[in-house]
N, C-alpha and C positions, 0 to 999 in steps of 0.2 A: 307435462305442462307445455303449451304452445311456447314457441321461441319468444314471440312478442311479449306475452304475459311474464315469462321468466325474466327477460330484460328489464321490463318495467319494475319488477319487485326487487331487483338486485341492487345492492350498493356497490360502490367502487371496490371495496375490500372483498365482499361476498362473491362478486360475480363479475370478473373483468372481461366480459365478452367483447366489449367495445374498447378494449384497452388501447389498441394502436390508434384508434380514432380520437380518443379523449385526452391523450397525453402529449399532444403536439408541442406546446410551449416548454413544459417541464422536461421533455425528452430532448428538445433542442438544446436546452441549457446543459443537461447532462451530457449530451453528445460533444458540445463545444468544450465543456470543462474536462471530460475524460480524454477526448481526442488530443487536446493540446497540452494537458498536464501529464498524461501518461508518458513514462520513460520509454524510448525506443529501446529495442532489444540490445543495442550496443552502446546506449547512452552511458557515458562514464559518471558514476556517482561521485568519484574523486577526480576532478579535472587533473590532468597531467599524470595520472597513474598508468595510463596507456599511452603508447607511442603515438597512435593516431586517435584524434578526438573526433568522432563523428558529429554531425550537426545535431543540434537540439532545439526544441521549439519553445518560444516564449509565449506565455498566455496573456492575452488582453482580457482580464477577468471582468465579467459583467458586474456593474454595481447595483443592479436591480432586475426584476423580471422583464422589464421592457427595454433593457439596454441593448444598444446595437453592438455587434461584434465586429471589430476591425480585423483585418487580416493578420495572420500570425507572422512574426518575424523569424526567420531562420538564421541561427548564429552558429558559429563553431564554439565548442566548449572551451577552446582556448581563449575566447574573448573575455573570459572571467578575469584574466589578468588585468591589473590596474592600468597597464599601458594601453589597453584596447577599450577601456570602459567608455571613453568619449566617443569613439568611432561607432561602437555598438548602439549608444544612446542616439546618435544621429541617425543611424539606420532605422531604429525603432520610430523616431519621429517621422522619417520620410515614409515609412510603410503605413503609419497611422494617418498621414495626411493625404496620401495618394490612394484613390480607389483601386481596389484589386482587380486585375484583369479577369480573375475567375470568380468574382463576387456573385455573379448571376448564373454561374454554371450549375445546374441541378445537382444535388447531392446524390452519390451513388446509393441505389435502393438498399444494397447490403449494409452500408453505413447506417442508414435509417433503422434497419432491423437490429443491428448491433446496439444502437443507442437505446431502442425500446426494450430489448432483452436486458440490458444493464438496468434500466428503470424498473423492469418487472422483477428482476432478481432482488433489487434493493427493497422493493415493496414486500416481497416474500420474507426478506430477511428481517425487516422491521416487525413484520407479523409473527416472526418465529415459526415459519411454516417451511416444510420441504417443498420441492418442485419437481414435477415429472416432465420427461421429454414431451409427453402427450400435451401437458399444459403449455409448454413453450411453443409447440407447433400449432396448437389451437388458437392460443390467445395473441401470440406475437408473430411467429414465423410464417404461418399460413401459406400462401402461394409459393414461397421460397424454401419449402421443405427440403428440396434437393441440395440446398446450400446449408443445411443445418449444421454440419460439422465445422464448417468455416465460421459461421456466425457465432456458434457457442464457444469456439476456440478464441476468437477475438473478444467477445464479451468476458470470458473468464479471465483473459489476460488483463483486461481493465479492472475487473474486480479485484485481482490480485495486486496489481501495481498501484492502483489509485486508492483503493479502500482497504487493502490489506486483508482481503477475504479469499479463501480457497473454495472453489466449487467442486465438491466431491460427490461422486456417484456412490450411493450407499446401498442400492438394490439394482444389480445388473439385469434383473428379470423385468421389473416394472420401470427400469431406467428412472429411478427416484434420486434427486440430488438434494444436498444441503449445503449451506454456506458456513464455513468455519473460520474463525479468526486465525490468521497465519502464525507460524513460528511458536505456537504454544502460548501465546499472549491471551489474556482474559478480559481485556478492556478495549471497547471499541469507540469510546468518546460519546456514545449516544445516551442521553439521560432517560431514565425509566419513565415510560409514559408519554414521552414527548417525541416529536418528529426529529428530522435531521438525518445526517448520513454518517456512516461509520468513518472514523478518523484514524484508524489503525495504520494506513498506509503512510502518513506523514511521520508517525512514530518509528516505524520500521526503517524509513529512509534516514532519519536522524540517528538512530542506533547504528546504522551502517556507517555513516559518516564518522561517528565517534570511534568506531572500531578501527576503521581504516586509517584514522589519523593518530593511532597510537593510544586509543582508549580515553582520549580527551580531545575535544574539538572547540576552538574558539567560536564565539558568536559570529564573528565575521565569516569563519569558514563554513559554518552551518547555513548561513544565509546565502553564501555564494552558490551552494548547491540547490537551496530552495528557489532561488531566483531563476536558475536555469530551468527548473521544472514548472515555473509560472506562479510561484508563491512569494508574495512580497510583504515585507514589514509595512504595517500601516495601511494595507489595502485589503479590503475584505474579499475573501475567496468564496466562490459559490459552494464549494464542497466543505472547506475547512473553517469557514467563518473568519474570525479575527486570528490569524496565524501566531502573532506575537503573544497574545494571551494564551493560546493553546499551549505553545511549547514552553513558555517561561512561567506559566501559572498552573494550568490544569494538568499537564503531564508531570509536572514537578510535584503537585499535590498528590498525585495518584502514584508517586514514588517510581515512576518509569525513568525520569530524568533528574539529574542534579544539576543545578544552575548556580554557579558560584563565581566569585571574583578570581580572576587569574592571580596567583600569588605574587606579591611584590610589584603589581602593575600600577603605574602612576603616569598618566591619569588611569583610572580603574577601567580594566577590561574584564569581560566575562566569558566563561567557557561552560561547555556541557560535558557531562559524564553519565554513564549508565547508572540509573538508580538501583536501589535494592530489589525492587519488584521486577525490573528487567532482568537482572542477574538470576533471580529465582525462577522466572518463568520460561526464558529462552536461553539459547546458548550462542557463543561466538561462532560456532560452526553454522548453525542455522542461519544466522545473520550473514555470514560470508557466502553461504550458498545462495541467498537472495541477491547479494551484490553481484556474484558471478553470473547469475541468471540475467540480471539487468545488463551486464556487460556482454552477454552472449558467450560466456566461457565457462570454465569450471574452477572450483575453489583453489586448486593447486596453481592456477595461474597467478596467484598472489602468495609467493612463497613465504614471506615472513608472517603474514596474517594466517596462512594455512597451518604453519608449524605451531603458531600460538593457539589456534582453534583446536588442533589435535591434542595439545598438551592440556588444555582446558577440558576436553572431553575425557581424557585419561584421569584427570584429577576428580572429575565429577563422578566417574564410574568407580573409582576407589573409595570415594566418600560415601556413595550409595551402597556399596558392598559392605563397608565397615559399619554402617548404620542399620543394615537389614537384620531383622530378628534371627533369620537363618544363620547368618554369619556369626552372630553372638552364641546361638545354640551349639553350633558346630565347634566353635572355639572352646566353649565350656566342656563339651563332651570330649574333645581331644585332650584337654587339660586333665579331666578326670581319669581318662584311660591311662595316660601316662603316670598319673600319681598312683593309680592302682597297681601298675606294673612294678614300680619301684618300691612300693610298700609291701608287696606280696611276692617276694622272690621265689 
């Protein structure tokens, strides 16, 4: 079929030959949201847990498709402390009111390709389809094929940190990839048959905060971290929608989080704990590994949490072994053999 005829009969889902040309506005929104919401490799999920707190970016979230994006304000994670709140607020106001010197600087072409690839991967995930390297090169990367390793690395990092999805190569011969929900979780926050974006990333972030805070985190502590990553109570987020409803209602109803009043608090304060579904589907070690990756370190850099996670792994292994049919059969056989020995001298 001639290329012109093929393009004419293809829908966006069936044939994304002109993907990079037709996704301008949507990709721009994805770019801004992921670029500014993404946790830098050394960004502290738990402010103050590392001696040096690198800069983190605050997201000025768009309120609609036509919203203008103001420049990001870069702050130190230590500005989360109450003593610095007023000064950081003033800095945000100043950056919002003053046009950025780099506002009109053309965006890096590789940034554009990363944004397009993220968008393309999200589309494939929504369609429950795998994607090949050839697809990515043909529909998205195109003339930047020599930069494919860098582009796919950056895009996969955004998929992991923002959406909670792992890009896995399942066929090294055809270079076929699939997107899987991270950490063994099974819920991505996308309603069946509807659009939207995966919301597992915010769940993983909150599970990390809860674990690092001693298996319970106050509402204020959770919002401290979410604010640093550009997610604010009462402010609609391009990716996560209404974050307050998401974390206090939807994720609670799905049993990933428990949201309850802090015991004996007056006035009432609230806290988050892992829900039964989180405990069933993932582990403290998996969450700690994610936290460590965000910090650019390894799990043993957090000694108390690492020790707790190792103990949890051991207890899970013991429980699994005790519950396995093989263990029961072997135990029964051993008991029978011993009985036979003593009854037949």
